C-alpha positions, 0 to 999 in steps of 0.5 A: 776562539773558544770551544763554545764559539766554534761549536756555535759557528759549526751549528750555524753552518749545519743549520744553513746546509740543512735548510738548503737541503730541505728546500731541494727535497720539498717538491719531491716530498710534495709529489710523494705526499700527493701520490700517497694521498691518491693511493689511500683514497683509491684503496679506501674507495674514497670513504675517507676522502675528507679525512685524507685531505685534511691530514694531507693539508696538514702535512703540506703545511709542515712541508712549507713550514707554514703556521696554522694562522699563516705566520712563520713558526716562532722558535718555540713552535719548531717542536718535533711531532709529539713534542709539547715542550712540557716534561712527560707525565708520570705514571 
């Protein structure tokens, strides 16, 4: 087995473990999100309720790994926040 094959095998094992841990953490993250939304809404006196709900729904979608059109994300869509897949613009 070559070094590259071994690295791929280890990466796949790590991915599987990460997915397992993410599934376990999902409900806790959702509870935390609900608490944060509620706290923000209370702190702002409901002034930004619609905006808080909009952002909260987007975050919930990310937690559930949903795509905006209801389909699971494609490999190209699995970028982190702020990643566009394009090189940064130079000034």
